[in-house]
C-alpha angles and dihedrals in degrees: 000000000000129000123229125196113234123202119193125198107211133023102205128095097325096026090061092045091054094044090053091046094053091046090055107030098085092056094043099047103016090232121199090232115054112208122228116201094232106164143355129200127196140163090292139009089249091057091045090051090051091051091045091057095041100045101033103250117162094227144007122227128223089224141344093268091060090049095051094045093049110109092216089061102083099168130028128218113195110206098152128107115302095249087067097049100086100049094043096046093045090054092048092049091049087058093048096250125145114245133209109189126191118232137299096052092226143334091275144014088260090057091050093049092048092050094051090049090051093048093049093046092050096046088219125149110259138178139175125221113249100147105167095066087059097070112120089244095054092043087053090049089056090052092050091051093047090051092051093240093152095035124231109358114235105168142028128187120182138167140177106199131167134161105218090121099031093109106084090205094065112112126250115268138169086283090067094052126085133359094268091063097045125096093273090055097038114032104012095068092063095056093039088054089051091051092050092047095048102034108020130236122354114228102191143358140203112200150176123199122191143180107218098184106037096177130041119186092336093310120115116240109229101191141051131283099194143358141186133199141182113216141186119215123216089243088064098254122134122231148180131200133187128191127188143162091187098058098131111225096015115116102168106000097171096147137156139180123195124191124199137173092260103032148328142249131214130187136175121187090213085069095033097164094063135071122191116218129185121191120192094222139101128033115337091237090061099045122108144114112298121211111226114198112208119243143152092306091064126083117284094351103107097062088063102041140358094209120090114229093019089107143209128251145213095280090053090061089059091048089054088052090051091051091052092049094048092046090049090054091047091051094040088229129111115238133202126315096041127170086266088061088051089053090054088057092047090053092055090048090051092047088051091054091047092050091051092052094045098037090224144102107278126200111229090222090061093072 
C-alpha cells in the first residue's frame, strides 16, 4: 500500500465532505493508494488552521498557490468557489498533479473549455464532482437502461429542486450575485449530468430562465431562481428538466422518471436508497411500480453495509468519488466523469441560456 498526499482547496461545505471522504475511503474500499490529508487552503490562514485542526490535516497553507506548489501535495481537490477553479486547476496541471474539481467546471463555458484543454495537454488524471449520480440506486438505474430492461427509452423528466431561497424575505448573499451562482450554475448541472449519464447526449434545448424574487432586502438579485427546458436527446427521446432554489417544501428534489417501451423507472434523492421499477409484463392485475430497496447486490453498496435496506447517505457518495479518483491515479487513467464530461454539462447550460435569450430551440453543438 502506498500513501498519497492530498491537498484540498476549501474547507466549507464541500471541503469538509471531501476531507471526511479521504479520511474514510481507504477503510471503506481498501484502496491501493491510501490518502494522507497533507494540506488545506482556505480564504485565510486562520480559516485554514481551523480546518486543519478540525479535519485532521497535517498542515495549513497560507493560500492555494502554496498548497498546489508544495511537493508533498501529490493530488489536488478543488472545493472552492467556481471562479477559482480555472486558475487553480491550470496551475496543478502545469505541475503534473492530478485534479479533482467540484462542479461546475468553471464560472463560464470559456473556463470549462480552457480547463479541458489544460487537462488534455498535461496528460494528468482528472475528474469532476457529480456525486448524486453515484448512489447505488442511480448506478443500478444506469445498469437497467444499458441492459434494455425497460425497452427503447422514449421520455425523460428530471428536476433538481430545493427551497433554500424560497422565502422572499431572506437577505441577499453571494448566492444571489452573478450567473455562476444562480440556479443554472448551481443546481442545474447535477440534473443535466444525470440526464447525460442515463440518456446520452442532448442534441437541442428550448428553455426559460426566471428570477422569482428580484430584490432581497433592498439589494437587486442578479441571477436566476428557477428554469425549465424541453430537450431532445440524440437517441430520439424527448425530455423535460426543471431546476429551482425556490421550490417550497423541496429539500433535495433530485428526481427523474424514465419511460420506455417495456417499462419505466422512477427515482427521488429524498428517498435515495430506493428505485421504483415498472415492467410491462405479466397479468394486468399484477402490474405496477415495484419499490426496490438497495442492498449488497447493488453497485458500491456492500463496502458500506452488509444489510439490505439499511441504506447509504450523502457522505457515502463523496467517498465513492474519492475511491474513483484514487483508483484513477493508481491506474494512471482518467475515469468518468472527467473534466471533458463536465464540459459537456457546461455546453448544455450555455445552450439553455442561449435558448432563453433567443426564445427558440437551440442546438447544443452551436455553443
